[in-house]
C-alpha positions in Angstrom: 10.4 -54.6 -42.3 13.3 -52.2 -41.6 14.6 -54.4 -38.9 14.9 -57.5 -41.1 16.5 -55.5 -43.8 19.1 -54.3 -41.4 19.5 -57.6 -39.9 20.1 -59.1 -43.4 22.9 -56.5 -44.3 24.3 -57.1 -40.9 24.7 -61.1 -41.2 25.9 -60.5 -44.9 28.9 -58.5 -43.7 29.5 -60.0 -40.2 32.2 -62.3 -39.7 29.7 -64.4 -37.3 27.4 -67.0 -38.8 23.8 -67.2 -37.8 23.1 -70.9 -37.2 19.7 -71.3 -35.5 16.8 -73.4 -35.0 13.3 -71.6 -36.0 12.0 -68.7 -33.8 9.4 -69.9 -31.1 5.8 -69.2 -32.0 4.8 -68.4 -28.5 6.1 -66.3 -25.8 9.5 -67.7 -24.4 12.1 -67.1 -21.9 15.2 -66.4 -24.4 18.5 -67.1 -22.6 21.3 -65.5 -23.9 24.7 -67.2 -22.9 27.5 -67.3 -22.3 27.3 -63.5 -21.8 30.8 -62.3 -21.8 30.8 -59.0 -23.8 28.6 -56.1 -24.6 28.7 -57.3 -28.1 26.2 -60.1 -27.1 23.5 -57.4 -27.2 24.2 -56.6 -30.9 24.4 -60.2 -31.8 21.0 -60.8 -29.9 19.1 -58.0 -31.9 20.7 -59.3 -35.1 19.2 -62.8 -34.4 15.9 -61.3 -33.0 15.5 -59.0 -36.1 16.4 -61.7 -38.7 14.0 -64.3 -37.1 11.2 -61.7 -36.8 11.2 -62.2 -32.9 9.7 -59.4 -30.9 12.1 -59.1 -28.0 11.8 -57.7 -24.5 14.8 -57.6 -22.3 15.2 -56.6 -18.6 17.6 -53.9 -17.6 18.3 -51.7 -14.5 16.3 -48.5 -14.1 19.4 -46.3 -14.5 19.8 -47.4 -18.2 16.5 -45.9 -19.1 17.4 -42.4 -17.6 17.2 -39.1 -19.9 17.8 -39.6 -23.5 18.5 -43.2 -23.3 15.1 -44.2 -22.2 13.1 -43.8 -25.4 16.0 -45.8 -27.3 16.1 -48.6 -24.6 12.4 -49.1 -24.8 12.3 -49.0 -28.5 14.8 -51.7 -28.6 12.5 -53.9 -26.2 13.9 -52.9 -22.9 11.9 -53.1 -19.6 13.1 -51.1 -16.7 13.8 -53.0 -13.3 13.5 -51.4 -10.1 15.7 -53.4 -7.8 13.5 -52.3 -4.8 10.3 -53.9 -6.5 11.7 -56.8 -8.8 8.3 -58.8 -8.3 6.5 -56.2 -10.3 8.3 -57.3 -13.3 7.3 -60.9 -13.0 3.6 -59.5 -12.8 4.1 -57.4 -15.9 5.3 -60.3 -17.9 2.5 -62.6 -16.7 0.1 -60.0 -17.9 1.7 -59.7 -21.2 1.8 -63.4 -21.7 -2.0 -63.6 -20.6 -2.9 -61.0 -22.9 -1.7 -63.0 -26.1 1.5 -61.0 -26.7 4.0 -63.1 -28.3 7.7 -62.1 -27.6 10.9 -63.4 -26.4 12.1 -62.3 -22.9 15.9 -62.1 -23.3 17.8 -62.9 -19.9 21.3 -63.4 -19.4 21.4 -65.6 -16.1 25.2 -65.7 -16.0 24.8 -62.0 -14.8 27.4 -59.5 -15.5 30.0 -60.0 -18.2 32.5 -61.7 -16.0 33.1 -65.3 -14.8 30.8 -66.1 -11.9 30.3 -68.8 -9.8 26.6 -69.5 -10.5 24.0 -68.3 -13.0 21.2 -66.3 -11.4 18.0 -68.3 -10.9 15.4 -65.4 -11.9 15.0 -66.8 -15.5 14.0 -70.2 -14.1 11.4 -68.6 -11.6 9.9 -66.3 -14.3 9.6 -69.2 -16.9 8.0 -71.4 -14.2 5.7 -68.7 -12.8 4.5 -67.6 -16.3 4.6 -71.1 -17.9 6.9 -70.0 -20.6 9.4 -72.3 -22.1 13.1 -71.6 -22.2 15.0 -71.0 -25.7 18.5 -71.4 -25.4 20.4 -68.7 -27.3 24.1 -68.8 -27.8 27.3 -67.3 -28.9 30.2 -69.3 -29.8 33.6 -67.7 -30.6 35.4 -71.1 -31.4 33.0 -71.8 -34.4 32.0 -68.0 -34.9 28.4 -69.2 -34.8 25.6 -67.7 -32.8 21.7 -68.3 -32.8 18.8 -70.2 -31.1 19.0 -73.7 -29.9 16.1 -75.8 -28.7 13.2 -74.5 -26.7 12.5 -76.9 -23.6 9.7 -77.0 -21.1 11.1 -76.7 -17.6 9.8 -79.7 -15.3 10.7 -78.1 -11.8 13.3 -80.7 -11.4 16.1 -78.1 -11.2 19.1 -80.4 -11.3 17.3 -82.3 -14.4 16.6 -79.3 -16.2 20.0 -77.7 -15.6 21.6 -80.8 -16.8 19.8 -80.3 -20.2 20.9 -76.7 -20.2 24.4 -77.5 -19.4 24.4 -80.1 -22.2 23.6 -77.6 -24.7 26.0 -75.0 -23.6 29.0 -77.6 -22.9 30.8 -76.6 -26.3 29.6 -72.9 -26.5 32.5 -70.5 -25.6 31.3 -67.0 -25.8 33.0 -64.2 -27.1 35.5 -64.1 -24.3 35.9 -67.8 -23.3 37.8 -66.8 -20.1 35.0 -65.0 -18.8 32.4 -68.0 -19.2 30.2 -69.1 -16.2 29.3 -72.6 -16.1 25.3 -73.0 -16.2 24.8 -73.9 -12.4 22.4 -72.5 -10.0 23.2 -71.9 -6.4 20.5 -74.2 -5.3 21.9 -77.3 -7.1 24.6 -77.2 -4.6 21.9 -77.7 -1.7 21.2 -80.9 -0.1 18.0 -81.8 -2.1 18.5 -79.3 -4.8 14.7 -79.0 -5.0 14.3 -75.2 -4.6 15.5 -72.3 -6.8 17.3 -69.7 -4.9 
């Protein structure tokens, strides 16, 4: 209740407009892109709280050290131990099978800078858990942000990524010069059939 109230006030005073499809009614992989600024996190919380989505997000273990740990967990953070990343997939699968409804937020373009490829973890986790992918966005050119369509991945990586690219084609991010084109490294492979 408090989160919804905070989000209503935020959207009332923000220069950004929330333009969104309805929140998914089952667990989903929530892609946040283009990820070009730390402000993306604030916008993501504003979207989730306004639409009533219980979000989880993955963060490096060091973000959860000391006094920050309880705050990050309260905001939905799941610490990732980079020496054992497979544990996270198992934990997400367990949560989905237990009936928990949430959006797992990932930023596949990685750090807030122009990269050559998106990271493929979102695709692997979605396929392994059976979760659909909801396309969240930030677009400075229109000053809008929100959720786009929710799609089911088919396992045909190039075809799935073509659908994702089509949605993000006109989305600039907060800092357009840092935008990364939605492309997985495996798409440049000969057959494009495996996710790296």
